[in-house]
C-alpha positions as CSV (number, residue, x, y, z in Angstrom):
1,M,0.0,0.2,0.3
2,G,1.2,3.2,-1.0
3,L,1.2,6.7,0.9
4,L,-2.6,7.5,2.2
5,T,-3.2,11.8,1.8
6,I,-4.1,13.4,5.4
7,G,-7.6,12.9,4.4
8,A,-7.6,9.2,3.9
9,F,-5.1,9.1,7.1
10,A,-7.7,10.9,9.4
11,K,-10.3,8.3,8.3
12,A,-8.5,5.3,9.1
13,S,-6.9,6.6,12.3
14,R,-9.8,8.3,13.8
15,L,-8.4,12.2,13.8
16,S,-9.5,14.8,12.4
17,P,-6.6,16.1,9.7
18,K,-7.0,19.6,11.5
19,A,-5.2,17.5,14.8
20,L,-3.2,16.2,13.1
21,R,-1.8,19.0,11.2
22,L,-1.4,20.0,14.6
23,Y,0.4,17.0,15.8
24,D,2.8,17.3,12.8
25,E,4.1,21.0,14.5
26,L,4.7,19.6,17.5
27,G,6.5,17.0,16.1
28,L,3.9,14.1,17.6
29,L,2.8,12.4,14.6
30,T,5.2,13.5,11.3
31,P,3.8,12.7,8.0
32,A,5.8,10.2,6.3
33,R,6.2,12.7,3.2
34,V,5.5,16.4,2.7
35,D,5.1,17.6,-1.0
36,P,7.6,20.3,-1.2
37,V,5.4,22.2,-4.5
38,S,1.8,21.6,-2.7
39,G,2.7,21.3,0.8
40,Y,0.2,17.9,1.3
41,R,0.8,15.7,3.7
42,F,1.4,12.2,3.3
43,Y,1.2,9.4,5.6
44,A,2.8,6.2,5.5
45,P,0.7,2.8,6.7
46,A,2.5,1.9,9.6
47,Q,1.8,5.3,11.3
48,L,-1.3,3.9,11.7
49,D,-0.5,1.8,15.0
50,Q,0.9,4.9,16.6
51,A,-2.1,7.5,15.1
52,R,-4.4,5.2,17.1
53,L,-2.4,5.5,20.2
54,V,-2.8,8.8,20.2
55,A,-6.4,9.0,19.8
56,W,-7.1,6.6,22.6
57,L,-4.7,8.3,24.7
58,R,-6.8,11.7,23.8
59,R,-9.7,10.2,24.8
60,L,-8.6,9.4,28.0
61,G,-7.3,13.2,28.5
62,M,-3.9,12.7,28.5
63,P,-1.7,15.9,27.9
64,L,0.0,16.0,24.3
65,A,3.5,16.7,26.1
66,R,2.7,13.4,27.9
67,I,1.7,11.4,24.1
68,Q,4.5,12.5,23.1
69,Y,6.2,11.0,26.1
70,V,4.3,7.9,25.8
71,S,5.1,7.5,22.5
72,T,8.9,7.2,22.7
73,L,8.4,4.0,24.8
74,E,8.6,0.5,24.7
75,P,5.1,-1.1,24.8
76,D,6.2,-2.4,28.9
77,P,7.0,1.1,29.9
78,A,4.2,3.0,28.3
79,A,1.6,0.5,29.6
80,Q,3.0,1.4,33.1
81,E,3.2,5.1,32.0
82,I,-0.7,5.3,31.1
83,R,-1.6,3.1,34.3
84,S,0.0,6.1,36.2
85,F,-1.7,8.7,34.1
86,W,-4.5,6.7,34.7
87,A,-4.5,6.6,38.8
88,Q,-3.6,9.8,39.3
89,A,-6.6,10.8,36.8
90,E,-8.8,8.1,38.9
91,A,-8.0,10.1,42.1
92,D,-8.6,13.6,40.6
93,T,-11.6,12.2,39.6
94,A,-13.0,11.3,43.2
95,A,-11.6,14.8,44.5
96,R,-14.2,15.8,42.8
97,R,-16.7,13.7,43.4
98,D,-15.9,13.8,47.2
99,L,-16.7,17.9,46.9
100,A,-19.3,17.6,44.7
101,S,-20.6,15.5,47.4
102,F,-20.3,17.8,49.7
103,L,-21.6,20.7,47.9
104,I,-24.6,19.1,47.3
105,D,-25.3,17.8,51.0
106,H,-25.0,21.1,51.7
107,L,-26.9,23.1,49.6
108,S,-29.7,20.6,49.7
109,R,-29.5,18.9,53.0
110,K,-31.4,20.3,55.8
111,D,-31.3,18.8,59.5
112,P,-33.8,16.9,60.0
113,A,-36.3,18.4,62.1
114,M,-36.3,16.8,65.6
115,S,-39.4,15.3,67.2
116,P,-40.1,15.7,70.5
117,T,-39.3,12.6,72.0
118,T,-36.0,13.0,69.8
119,R,-32.9,13.9,71.8
120,P,-30.2,16.2,70.0
121,L,-27.2,14.7,69.6
122,G,-23.8,16.1,71.0
123,L,-19.9,14.9,71.1
124,R,-17.8,13.5,74.5
125,Y,-14.6,14.2,74.1
126,A,-10.6,14.1,75.1
127,A,-7.3,14.8,73.0
128,L,-4.1,14.4,74.3
129,S,-0.1,15.2,72.7
130,D,2.9,13.7,73.6
131,T,6.2,13.7,72.6
132,G,7.3,10.1,73.3
133,L,10.4,8.8,73.7
134,V,12.9,9.8,70.9
135,R,12.1,13.2,69.8
136,E,13.1,15.9,71.7
137,S,10.4,18.2,71.4
138,N,6.1,17.8,70.5
139,Q,5.8,19.5,67.1
140,D,2.1,17.9,67.0
141,T,-0.9,19.3,68.6
142,A,-4.2,18.1,69.4
143,Y,-7.8,19.6,70.2
144,A,-11.3,18.6,71.2
145,G,-14.1,21.0,71.8
146,P,-18.0,21.0,71.5
147,R,-17.9,21.9,68.3
148,L,-13.8,21.3,66.9
149,L,-11.7,17.8,66.9
150,A,-8.0,18.6,65.3
151,V,-5.1,17.1,64.8
152,A,-1.8,18.6,63.1
153,D,1.7,17.1,62.7
154,G,4.6,19.7,62.2
155,C,7.5,19.5,60.1
156,G,11.0,20.9,60.0
157,A,12.6,23.3,62.5
158,Q,9.2,25.6,62.4
159,G,7.0,22.6,62.8
160,A,5.8,23.2,66.4
161,P,4.5,26.5,65.8
162,A,3.1,26.0,62.6
163,S,0.7,23.4,63.9
164,A,-0.1,25.6,66.5
165,A,-0.6,27.8,64.5
166,A,-3.1,26.1,62.4
167,V,-5.0,25.0,65.3
168,D,-5.8,28.0,66.4
169,A,-6.9,29.6,63.1
170,L,-9.6,27.5,63.5
171,K,-10.6,27.8,67.2
172,H,-13.3,30.6,66.7
173,L,-15.4,28.1,64.7
174,E,-15.9,26.9,68.6
175,T,-18.0,30.0,68.7
176,G,-18.8,31.5,65.7
177,T,-21.8,31.6,64.2
178,I,-22.2,29.3,60.9
179,A,-24.9,31.3,59.1
180,E,-27.8,28.8,57.1
181,G,-25.9,28.0,53.9
182,G,-23.2,29.2,54.8
183,L,-20.5,26.3,56.4
184,L,-18.5,25.8,53.1
185,N,-17.9,29.3,53.3
186,V,-17.2,29.5,56.9
187,L,-14.7,26.3,56.7
188,E,-13.1,27.5,53.2
189,E,-12.0,31.1,55.4
190,A,-11.0,29.0,58.5
191,V,-8.6,26.8,56.2
192,E,-7.3,30.0,55.0
193,Q,-6.6,31.5,57.6
194,A,-4.9,28.4,59.0
195,R,-2.6,28.7,55.5
196,R,-1.8,32.0,55.9
197,A,-1.0,31.7,59.3
198,V,1.4,29.0,58.7
199,H,3.2,30.5,55.9
200,D,3.8,33.7,58.0
201,I,5.8,31.4,60.8
202,T,7.4,28.8,57.9
203,R,8.6,31.8,55.7
204,T,10.3,34.1,58.4
205,G,10.9,31.7,61.3
206,S,9.8,34.6,64.1
207,A,8.5,32.3,66.3
208,S,11.4,30.7,67.5
209,G,13.5,33.9,66.3
210,S,15.5,31.5,64.1
211,G,15.5,34.3,61.9
212,S,14.4,32.2,58.6
213,G,12.1,29.6,57.9
214,S,12.6,26.4,55.5
215,A,11.0,24.7,52.8
216,A,10.6,21.7,55.2
217,D,8.8,23.7,57.7
218,G,5.0,22.5,57.8
219,T,2.0,21.1,59.1
220,T,-0.6,18.6,58.4
221,L,-4.1,19.8,59.6
222,T,-7.1,17.3,59.9
223,A,-10.4,18.7,62.0
224,M,-14.1,18.4,61.7
225,L,-16.4,20.9,62.7
226,W,-19.5,19.5,64.3
227,T,-22.9,20.8,63.2
228,G,-25.3,19.5,65.7
229,S,-26.3,16.3,63.3
230,Q,-23.0,15.8,61.0
231,L,-19.4,16.1,61.2
232,A,-17.7,18.5,58.4
233,L,-14.0,17.2,57.7
234,V,-11.4,19.3,56.0
235,H,-8.1,17.7,55.7
236,I,-4.2,18.0,54.4
237,G,-1.2,15.4,55.1
238,D,-0.7,12.3,56.7
239,S,-3.0,13.0,60.0
240,R,-5.9,10.7,60.0
241,V,-9.5,10.5,60.9
242,C,-11.1,6.9,61.7
243,L,-14.6,6.4,62.4
244,L,-15.8,3.4,64.9
245,R,-19.2,2.1,64.3
246,D,-21.1,-1.0,64.9
247,G,-18.1,-2.4,66.0
248,E,-16.0,-1.7,62.6
249,L,-12.8,1.0,62.2
250,F,-12.9,2.6,59.1
251,Q,-10.5,5.0,58.0
252,I,-12.3,8.4,56.4
253,T,-9.3,10.3,55.6
254,H,-6.4,9.5,52.6
255,D,-3.3,10.2,53.3
256,H,-1.1,13.2,51.2
257,T,2.0,11.3,50.7
258,M,4.6,10.5,47.8
259,V,4.0,6.7,49.2
260,Q,0.4,6.4,49.5
261,S,0.5,8.2,45.9
262,M,2.4,5.4,44.3
263,V,0.1,2.6,46.0
264,D,-2.9,4.4,44.2
265,E,-1.0,4.8,41.1
266,G,-0.2,0.3,41.2
267,R,3.7,1.2,42.0
268,L,3.3,-0.3,45.4
269,T,1.5,-2.6,47.5
270,P,-0.4,-1.3,50.6
271,E,2.6,-4.3,53.0
272,E,5.3,-2.3,50.5
273,A,4.1,0.7,51.4
274,V,4.1,-0.1,55.3
275,S,8.2,-0.3,55.6
276,H,9.1,2.2,52.4
277,P,12.0,4.3,53.4
278,Q,10.0,7.4,52.1
279,R,6.7,7.3,53.8
280,A,6.2,10.2,55.4
281,L,7.4,12.3,52.8
282,L,4.3,14.8,52.2
283,I,2.8,16.2,48.9
284,R,0.4,17.8,50.6
285,A,0.8,20.1,53.7
286,L,0.5,23.7,55.0
287,G,3.5,25.6,54.9
288,H,5.9,27.9,53.3
289,G,8.0,25.2,50.9
290,A,4.5,22.9,50.4
291,A,3.9,22.6,46.5
292,D,-0.1,21.8,46.8
293,C,-2.1,23.1,50.1
294,T,-5.1,21.9,48.6
295,T,-7.3,20.1,51.5
296,D,-9.9,17.6,50.9
297,M,-13.5,17.9,52.3
298,R,-15.8,16.0,53.8
299,L,-19.2,16.2,55.5
300,H,-20.6,12.8,57.1
301,D,-24.0,11.9,58.8
302,A,-23.1,11.1,62.0
303,Q,-25.0,8.3,64.4
304,H,-25.5,8.1,68.3
305,G,-22.9,5.7,69.1
306,D,-20.2,6.9,66.8
307,R,-16.7,7.0,67.9
308,Y,-13.9,9.3,65.4
309,L,-10.5,9.2,66.2
310,L,-8.1,12.3,64.8
311,C,-4.7,10.7,64.8
312,S,-1.1,12.2,63.7
313,D,1.0,9.3,62.1
314,G,2.7,8.8,65.4
315,L,0.3,6.5,66.4
316,S,-1.1,4.9,63.2
317,T,2.3,4.0,62.0
318,V,3.7,2.8,64.8
319,V,0.3,0.6,66.1
320,Q,-1.5,-1.9,64.6
321,A,-5.1,-0.7,63.2
322,T,-6.7,-3.7,65.3
323,E,-4.9,-2.6,68.0
324,I,-6.6,0.5,67.9
325,R,-9.7,-1.3,66.9
326,Q,-9.6,-2.8,70.6
327,V,-8.8,0.3,72.1
328,L,-11.8,2.4,70.6
329,A,-14.2,-0.4,71.5
330,D,-13.5,-1.5,74.9
331,V,-12.6,1.6,76.6
332,R,-15.6,3.8,76.9
333,D,-14.3,6.8,78.2
334,P,-12.7,8.9,75.6
335,E,-10.2,10.8,78.5
336,Q,-9.0,6.9,79.0
337,A,-8.9,6.0,75.6
338,V,-6.5,8.3,74.3
339,R,-4.0,7.7,77.4
340,E,-3.8,4.0,76.2
341,L,-3.5,4.8,72.9
342,V,-0.8,6.6,73.4
343,A,0.8,4.5,75.8
344,L,1.0,1.8,73.1
345,A,2.6,3.9,70.6
346,N,4.9,4.6,73.2
347,G,5.2,0.7,74.7
348,Y,6.4,0.5,71.0
349,G,9.3,2.3,71.3
350,G,7.2,6.3,70.8
351,P,9.9,6.7,67.8
352,D,7.6,10.0,67.4
353,N,5.7,12.5,68.6
354,V,1.9,10.9,69.2
355,S,-1.6,13.0,69.1
356,C,-4.9,11.1,69.8
357,V,-8.7,12.9,69.8
358,V,-11.7,10.7,70.8
359,A,-14.7,11.8,70.1
360,D,-18.6,9.8,71.0
361,V,-21.5,10.7,69.4
362,V,-24.0,11.1,72.2
363,E,-27.5,12.2,72.8
364,L,-27.6,14.8,75.7
365,R,-30.0,15.8,77.9
366,H,-30.2,19.4,77.1
367,R,-29.5,21.0,73.7
368,Q,-25.8,22.1,74.7
369,P,-22.9,20.0,73.7
370,M,-21.6,17.7,76.3
371,S,-17.5,17.7,76.9
372,R,-15.3,16.6,79.4
């Protein structure tokens, strides 16, 4: 078979002539021959496989620059690159789906009217932060109040003031009024205040008088805001929220770490991730050097009897999930539960700061949040 005109090649490859001209200009799919007089492009039948690959990858939404790179690879590396791209696309879609769900709930749902026989719900809570047995100082911050639960895990020289500043920026939510339909805006504004506060500290280093901050300085932030029947979640980093419901423990946050992204892309197994040397490397955080400060936001319907755990990685990476679940299931008092969880982490050598918040959803005698 001889060379194909651009029209015939476009029909065979399912690419438009306009797209073929663009790909020629970009060097992505160069014609086999260009007539020097007319400028007409001609393509070899052997180029159809590459053209069809380009068409398929465009249908996946892959950017042209990445398609150009994939086109240079052998089949196995190309397949791995496509797998990695699609895993990231699914993660991005999941994040947008979570935000869409949040917005739908936020805009369309109203708190169910309480019947005279239905008691209001509130929180019974406790928080504890401990230096551990290895670190010289505690860079974690843990807080629990009638409406706000929060854990932040600082890193770098300014880690301690950064984590404290992030949590302090949210504390006004304890007493501030939230207008009907204004929850999303309130959360956005509070997180932006936390982001600015952390940025100022990590940029100047003024909190400790060290003179200048480092790109390694920053903090995670995981917080929940109680609305009376729901908990709104804000999350960035690798601190976690787990929910104990009907005896089962569920992790309801997603770690923003390099290793977790490799698991998501299929490049590591969860078992390999546990011992990976870069398991603590964050890809999202609040701080001067953070490339991505995007927070996850979700809305959770609360049920009487639910128990929430917020913790830093000083607990979740040291103590097995089965042991954490056992404490949460067996120890009814939140204050005793956080003490036992910290003791478990220290019992395994206490290699890191460890912080825990335990909060129970309980029925109240009066329409006031319950605290301990």
